[in-house]
KEDRENVO-440725 format. One line per 3 residues: number of its first residue (from 1); their letters; for each residue y negated, x negated, z of C-alpha. Coordinates in pm, whole numbers, plus 50000, padded with zeros to 5 digits. Layout:
<recs>
NUM> a> Y,X,Z | ...
</recs>
This chain:
<recs>
1> xxx> 10480,79079,69540 | 10255,78831,69323 | 10041,78643,69566
4> xxx> 09731,78707,69691 | 09550,78481,69462 | 09728,78547,69145
7> xxx> 09660,78896,69137 | 09280,78805,69202 | 09282,78539,68882
10> xxx> 09473,78765,68661 | 09164,79008,68748 | 08923,78834,68789
13> xxx> 09039,78646,68408 | 09078,78999,68311 | 08728,79068,68348
16> xxx> 08574,78796,68194 | 08379,78783,67877 | 08652,78689,67580
19> xxx> 08384,78328,67555 | 08449,78250,67960 | 08823,78329,67855
22> xxx> 08795,78087,67603 | 08658,77823,67814 | 08964,77924,68067
25> xxx> 09247,77906,67848 | 09092,77554,67703 | 09124,77399,68013
28> xxx> 09484,77531,68066 | 09568,77403,67761 | 09399,77077,67848
31> xxx> 09639,77035,68190 | 09950,77184,68010 | 09841,76871,67720
34> xxx> 09820,76548,68003 | 10138,76686,68175 | 10356,76713,67847
37> xxx> 10220,76432,67679 | 10285,76181,67903 | 10238,75733,67927
40> xxx> 10697,75855,67956 | 10612,76089,67653 | 10498,75845,67441
43> xxx> 10743,75598,67521 | 11070,75798,67534 | 10938,75960,67138
46> xxx> 10882,75573,67037 | 11214,75514,67113 | 11428,75797,66984
49> xxx> 11269,75806,66664 | 11420,75441,66621 | 11779,75539,66771
52> xxx> 11778,75952,66613 | 11916,75865,66247 | 12184,75691,66446
55> xxx> 12442,75581,66354 | 12648,75837,66557 | 12804,75561,66766
58> xxx> 12454,75424,66931 | 12388,75775,66971 | 12759,75821,67163
61> xxx> 12661,75438,67363 | 12323,75621,67452 | 12532,75944,67580
64> xxx> 12740,75731,67811 | 12524,75541,68018 | 12296,75855,68036
67> xxx> 12604,76041,68178 | 12728,75797,68397 | 12376,75771,68553
70> xxx> 12315,76129,68576 | 12722,76154,68740 | 12621,75855,69004
73> xxx> 12305,76050,69086 | 12437,76356,69183 | 12729,76213,69340
76> xxx> 12487,76050,69580 | 12152,76265,69601 | 12311,76634,69559
79> xxx> 12482,76827,69811 | 12635,77042,69579 | 12817,76752,69342
82> xxx> 12860,76488,69664 | 13219,76559,69576 | 13251,76492,69268
85> xxx> 13465,76204,69044 | 13308,75875,69020 | 13238,75839,68639
88> xxx> 13434,75725,68387 | 13398,75365,68277 | 13600,75388,67958
91> xxx> 13463,75129,67743 | 13495,75359,67432 | 13177,75607,67433
94> xxx> 13427,75849,67351 | 13649,75833,67527 | 13469,75778,67887
97> xxx> 13233,76132,67761 | 13555,76345,67747 | 13789,76148,68127
100> xxx> 13406,76226,68320 | 13354,76593,68186 | 13686,76680,68169
103> xxx> 13748,76677,68553 | 13400,76850,68584 | 13407,77172,68734
106> xxx> 13203,77414,68499 | 12881,77533,68628 | 12834,77916,68598
109> xxx> 12457,78118,68648 | 12666,78287,68926 | 12701,77951,69085
112> xxx> 12400,77794,69038 | 12170,78090,69174 | 12394,78082,69508
115> xxx> 12342,77665,69535 | 11988,77565,69348 | 11910,77464,69729
118> xxx> 12232,77267,69696 | 12234,77155,69335 | 11807,76979,69350
121> xxx> 11858,76606,69437 | 11703,76472,69813 | 11572,76109,69651
124> xxx> 11271,76304,69480 | 10986,76381,69673 | 10885,76772,69669
127> xxx> 10486,76688,69620 | 10700,76521,69275 | 10884,76844,69205
130> xxx> 10793,77106,68958 | 10883,77411,68964 | 10956,77705,68734
133> xxx> 11165,78020,68713 | 11388,78159,68360 | 11497,78469,68289
136> xxx> 11768,78465,68071 | 11918,78605,67851 | 12055,78907,68070
139> xxx> 11754,78943,68343 | 11843,78728,68599 | 11613,78521,68757
142> xxx> 11719,78132,68821 | 11480,77885,69065 | 11440,77610,68806
145> xxx> 11293,77212,68971 | 11216,76953,68705 | 11002,76642,68726
148> xxx> 10736,76514,68483 | 10926,76301,68320 | 11223,76574,68255
151> xxx> 10935,76725,68074 | 10833,76490,67872 | 11189,76404,67808
154> xxx> 11188,76780,67611 | 10846,76731,67413 | 10927,76351,67291
157> xxx> 11228,76588,67160 | 11000,76888,66981 | 10828,76625,66896
160> xxx> 11003,76385,66756 | 11147,76667,66425 | 10748,76733,66404
163> xxx> 10644,76327,66388 | 10889,76301,66081 | 10746,76618,65917
166> xxx> 10382,76414,65960 | 10212,76679,66215 | 10070,76500,66493
169> xxx> 09981,76642,66918 | 09579,76691,66793 | 09702,76933,66415
172> xxx> 09521,77252,66457 | 09805,77501,66492 | 09872,77893,66587
175> xxx> 10078,78002,66809 | 10298,78362,66851 | 10476,78341,67303
178> xxx> 10432,78538,67520 | 10170,78389,67825 | 09938,78645,67848
181> xxx> 09652,78569,67643 | 09452,78842,67645 | 09428,79139,67864
184> xxx> 09738,79398,67808 | 09501,79711,67854 | 09210,79511,67601
187> xxx> 09182,79830,67265 | 08940,79605,67000 | 08969,79291,66933
190> xxx> 09018,78949,66921 | 09391,78993,67020 | 09374,78617,67023
193> xxx> 09210,78349,67233 | 09162,77968,67090 | 09259,77693,67330
196> xxx> 08963,77449,67142 | 09095,77133,67324 | 09436,77157,67160
199> xxx> 09311,77295,66851 | 09507,77606,66954 | 09457,77939,66840
202> xxx> 09712,78223,67078 | 09788,78545,66976 | 09841,78817,67249
205> xxx> 10272,78951,67117 | 10153,79220,67314 | 09885,79432,67131
208> xxx> 10104,79380,66742 | 10027,79746,66624 | 10015,79805,66212
211> xxx> 09673,79861,66290 | 09568,79570,66463 | 09827,79339,66219
214> xxx> 09565,79361,65967 | 09291,79244,66176 | 09544,78961,66306
217> xxx> 09639,78850,65931 | 09260,78834,65801 | 09233,78575,66082
220> xxx> 09537,78405,65979 | 09348,78408,65648 | 08972,78274,65789
223> xxx> 09140,77986,66053 | 09296,77631,65917 | 09565,77507,66016
226> xxx> 09884,77255,65993 | 10162,77457,66127 | 10175,77793,66320
229> xxx> 10505,77794,66599 | 10656,78070,66799 | 10908,78437,66863
232> xxx> 11060,78491,66548 | 11035,78839,66581 | 10638,78849,66650
235> xxx> 10580,78596,66315 | 10800,78832,66151 | 10623,79162,66184
238> xxx> 10293,78936,66100 | 10499,78848,65744 | 10630,79252,65714
241> xxx> 10241,79304,65743 | 10115,78993,65453 | 10435,79112,65245
244> xxx> 10358,79438,65235 | 09930,79389,65155 | 09969,79119,64920
247> xxx> 09828,78869,65204 | 10057,78570,65233 | 09904,78279,65268
250> xxx> 09883,78011,65029 | 10212,77789,64980 | 10119,77473,65153
253> xxx> 09867,77556,65294 | 10095,77558,65602 | 10296,77220,65668
256> xxx> 10550,77384,65903 | 10637,77674,66099 | 10825,77620,66447
259> xxx> 11047,77819,66566 | 11191,77919,66944 | 11318,78166,67202
262> xxx> 11500,78340,67038 | 11738,78404,66741 | 11670,78319,66448
265> xxx> 11797,78571,66210 | 11868,78551,65818 | 11604,78830,65702
268> xxx> 11353,78699,65883 | 11403,78322,65793 | 11323,78472,65467
271> xxx> 11061,78665,65544 | 10830,78479,65777 | 10908,78127,65479
274> xxx> 10781,78396,65139 | 10496,78523,65402 | 10341,78213,65556
277> xxx> 10436,77976,65243 | 10577,77663,65445 | 11008,77620,65583
280> xxx> 11086,77745,65927 | 11246,77457,66193 | 11422,77608,66426
283> xxx> 11456,77516,66747 | 11753,77613,67007 | 11667,77470,67383
286> xxx> 11623,77648,67734 | 11424,77642,67992 | 11646,77437,68183
289> xxx> 11580,77123,68073 | 11984,77132,67963 | 12013,77152,67627
292> xxx> 11796,77084,67307 | 11895,77096,66927 | 11651,77052,66671
295> xxx> 11631,77228,66304 | 11709,77044,65983 | 11664,77100,65527
298> xxx> 12016,77265,65560 | 11948,77522,65806 | 12138,77323,66112
301> xxx> 12063,77262,66469 | 12114,76917,66578 | 12187,76866,66867
304> xxx> 11877,76574,67046 | 12246,76376,67078 | 11987,76167,67376
307> xxx> 11897,76437,67564 | 12179,76653,67616 | 12576,76674,67550
310> xxx> 12646,77040,67454 | 13066,77120,67473 | 13219,77426,67287
313> xxx> 13421,77669,67449 | 13688,77758,67208 | 13708,78090,67121
316> xxx> 13782,78110,66757 | 13810,77730,66591 | 13952,77664,66208
319> xxx> 13922,77336,65955 | 13566,77373,65967 | 13415,77506,66236
322> xxx> 13480,77587,66601 | 13310,77825,66780 | 13283,77978,67185
325> xxx> 13017,77908,67446 | 12863,77631,67534 | 12885,77396,67775
328> xxx> 12544,77195,67845 | 12515,76888,68009 | 12124,76835,68013
331> xxx> 12064,76432,68040 | 11709,76383,68190 | 11670,76668,68404
334> xxx> 11666,76378,68707 | 11524,76672,68963 | 11870,76896,68859
337> xxx> 12180,76807,68742 | 12305,77056,68510 | 12658,76922,68423
340> xxx> 12893,77149,68232 | 12662,77467,68297 | 12739,77778,68127
343> xxx> 12424,77848,67932 | 12544,78206,67791 | 12524,78165,67440
346> xxx> 12768,78103,67167 | 12815,77868,66932 | 12923,77738,66598
349> xxx> 13005,77355,66587 | 13074,77193,66304 | 13313,76959,66204
352> xxx> 13219,76785,65901 | 12899,76563,65832 | 12572,76748,65821
355> xxx> 12461,76718,65437 | 12061,76702,65506 | 12230,76329,65614
358> xxx> 12158,76350,66009 | 12426,76259,66227 | 12620,76312,66532
361> xxx> 12713,76681,66627 | 12611,76965,66429 | 12582,77340,66460
364> xxx> 12581,77616,66210 | 12339,77867,66467 | 12347,77951,66834
367> xxx> 12312,78340,66915 | 12123,78366,67169 | 11866,78684,67217
370> xxx> 11853,78933,66975 | 11670,79179,67151 | 11481,79532,67024
373> xxx> 11118,79640,67067 | 10951,79721,67279 | 10684,80070,67138
376> xxx> 10432,80226,67281 | 10264,80585,67231 | 09984,80372,67063
379> xxx> 10235,80196,66775 | 10229,79856,66980 | 10543,79669,66909
382> xxx> 10672,79422,67191 | 11007,79187,67184 | 11052,78876,67413
385> xxx> 11052,79136,67743 | 11262,78860,67992 | 10912,78778,68151
388> xxx> 10920,79038,68397 | 11215,78907,68561 | 11044,78551,68591
391> xxx> 11052,78611,68918 | 11226,78871,69038 | 11495,78639,69220
394> xxx> 11557,79029,69347 | 11746,79158,69058 | 12057,78976,68972
397> xxx> 12066,79153,68652 | 11832,79363,68417 | 11818,79591,68072
400> xxx> 11497,79779,67891 | 11634,80080,67705 | 11407,80310,67531
403> xxx> 11488,80616,67330 | 11102,80721,67315 | 10748,80641,67250
406> xxx> 10677,80842,67583 | 10835,80558,67802 | 11202,80328,67928
409> xxx> 11442,80377,68148 | 11470,80027,68322 | 11904,79977,68433
412> xxx> 11900,79643,68684 | 12144,79542,68923 | 11971,79455,69237
415> xxx> 12050,79155,69470 | 12097,79135,69845 | 11711,79125,69913
418> xxx> 11652,79423,69700 | 11441,79671,69869 | 11069,79880,69862
421> xxx> 10892,79573,69773 | 11097,79428,69586 | 11054,79809,69340
424> xxx> 10700,79803,69346 | 10684,79416,69273 | 10894,79490,68936
427> xxx> 10675,79778,68870 | 10388,79583,68838 | 10553,79394,68616
430> xxx> 10570,79604,68415 | 10296,79745,68360 | 10091,79385,68353
433> xxx> 10308,79404,68022 | 10279,79702,67897 | 09987,79851,68052
436> xxx> 09972,80230,68161 | 10047,80396,67857 | 10465,80426,67917
439> xxx> 10681,80613,68177 | 10862,80393,68363 | 11257,80488,68536
442> xxx> 11386,80261,68775 | 11731,80289,68801 | 11954,80093,69002
445> xxx> 12344,80050,68861 | 12559,79792,68954 | 12705,79665,68676
448> xxx> 12527,79645,68300 | 12735,79710,67955 | 12775,79436,67746
451> xxx> 12810,79522,67355 | 13140,79519,67181 | 13067,79146,67128
454> xxx> 13085,79061,67421 | 12681,79006,67396 | 12419,79161,67638
457> xxx> 12077,79284,67457 | 11804,79291,67690 | 11646,79533,67486
460> xxx> 11800,79871,67339 | 11532,80068,67169 | 11654,80385,66899
463> xxx> 11217,80381,66837 | 11194,80001,66769 | 11492,79842,66648
466> xxx> 11473,79556,66481 | 11689,79547,66211 | 11692,79414,65754
</recs>
């Protein structure tokens, strides 16, 4: 079950007046700001601002040096990696990278999950380690460890692009992500909270019924902002409301739209850009701090080469591209060496340089998560349900099925430690995001079937199917 203090904090927050909740959100925003935007962040951002435009040879040399450092540290401080061969010292960067990685085994998620403690490096004091969880695209909970420096480099890759677009750290903005900042059982506006320290208005994605979306749109029109960031699925719901009602934002009112955490679909891009009146800059990253790609004017994704190395395990190749599962090597996570990590997504790497002019490795797409919505009896449409499983390391894999608005079925593969307490915890996690409107049934299975294309769907619904 959840720790008692966490349950108490959630209960207390949910019963505070909105004014006090805004204060709490702002205090959390201040702490998050200080954690992310440290002195190391500013130093890395300045350095990567110089290296980002290449040439490619310089970026490859940076990768070579960082890979050598990563492998040397892993061999010395990670029990799991102690028997790795030494990295190649070839003078040619491409040759050194290829020689080093080709002798390494692929790190599968199941291997990481079983050997997490042995993979984490031993030279970093426990008090310096930050902890997280991720469910990934299959509902598989993974324990994560990283440091303040790791987080700083992650956000340096994010803010390099934003800085190039003329956006600053303190600029006002809208956010649509999965944090529960409004009590799920709340049935009256406001369905947003204000982080005054970060100049950020956060919108709840758990209250987006057709009736409530009008209120969301009104609030967007009433509030000045420079940019918006969030899940494509949530932004698309708002965009469709604006397009249907003729209440789109004035073109140029926002400087940019930043999407992440889900696959950005073509029709979503078209609708969101038309409704919000700005261009989308997509990003592909991971909770493991193992990969980062940022969008460009040509709607491609560029590997942030100072931060990671991305290989493609090919399933299809032509003269123009190679497509396959991604094997990622994070160069910035000094606590957890993710080397040739099979992250579970499929990407298409282009062989020709990108027309935008940015050097280095470029992908036309990365197919990660494409889920349906859960629709409640009151009409709330809820996407991105993986948060339910982030603290459920007793569950190997999970999928949510919905065939009517009355309820959902959660199909899961139980781990060795799954018991009655774990089942009760799972039910609480579901209720914390969906409330009590829906009937919930749990069904344990030995495996969960993939789609015909081999992809995993975390949410499948005949009620809230996500299609154009």
